[in-house]
N, C-alpha and C positions, 0 to 999 in steps of 0.2 A: 906255578908255571902253566901257561896255557898250551893247548895243542900246537899252536903255531910256533911258540917259543921253543917247545920241546923238539919239534921237527927241525927248526933252524939250528938249535944247539947240537943235537945228535948228528946232523949231517955236516957240521962245520968242518971237520977234518977228514971227511970221506972223499976220496978222489971222484971228481965229477958229480958230487952230491948236490951242488947248487944248480946243476943243469936240470934236475928233476923238479917238476912243478910242485907247489906247496901242498896241494890236495893229495898228490901221490905220496909225497914224503910223510904227510900226516897218516895216511893209511898204512904205509910201511912201518912207521913207528908204533901204531896200534897193534899190528900183527906181531912185531918183535917184542913189544911190551908184554903181550899175553904169553908168549913163549918164555920170556925171562921170569915172569911170575911163576909159571909152572916149573921151570928149572930150579928156582930158589926154593920153593916149598918141597919139591922132589928131593933135593939134597938134604933139607932139614929132616924130612921123613926118614931118609936113609940113615942119617946120623942118629936119630932117635932109635931106629931099629937096631943099629950097631950097639948103642948103649944098652938096650934091652937084652941083646944077645950076650953081651959081656957080663953085665951085672944082674940081669933079671929085673923083676919088678921092684925088688928092694932098692936097687940103685936109683931108679927113677923116683921112687917114693921118698928116698932120702934127699934127693935134689929138690923136690917140691917142698918137703918139710923145711929145708934150709931157707928157701926163698920165702915161705910163709913165716918162718921165725924171724926173718929180717923185718918184716912189717909189724910184728907184735910190739917191738920196742919203740916204734915211731908214734909219738903222741902230739907232735907239733909239725908245723909246716917244714921247718928246717930238718927235723928227723925224717920226714918222708922224702925230702930231697936226698939226704944221705943214703937212705934205703934204696932209692931209685938208682943212684950212682953205683952203689955196691952191686945191685942186680945187673946193671949194664956192664960193669967190669967182669962179673962172673959169666956173662953171656958172650963176651967178645970172642973167646976161643971157639965157641960153638958156632958163631955166625960168620967167622972169617972165610971159610971155604965157600958158602953160598954167595956171599958178596963178591968174592974174588971171581967166581965162575960167571956171575951176572955181568960184571964189568968186562971180563975177557970175551965172552960170547957176544955181547952187544955189538962190539966193533966188528967182529967177524961176520955176524949175520947182517949188519948194515952194509958192509962192503959187498957181500954176496947178493943182497937184494938190489943194490945200486947197479952192479954188473949185469944182473938179470934184466933189470929195467932197460939198460942201454942196449943189450942184445935184442930185446923185443921191440925197441923204439930207436932204431938208428937214425942219425940226422942226415 
């Protein structure tokens, strides 16, 4: 997806989003995208910290050993695909909150930026 397509897609359902010129929409998307990446990795870091506080280093080591153990049995392309799917299934509960937060805050921040733009640039 190009910057233009992302700007058009993100602002599709934002009130008065199409009134903002493309360059400004792209700049807003870049700013919000950087915030969302920070939010995502911040939540993942907090989750890892909570896991560490709950179970200590032993819990994190057992999780890593389990993931590494999945890869030991994979000797073919099909085996690696199964290992990848198992790891993805194990990771889903861990990644649910960060993805949910990103999708929730993206729309809020886009609406806030669009309103801010319209206040600064009345027609």
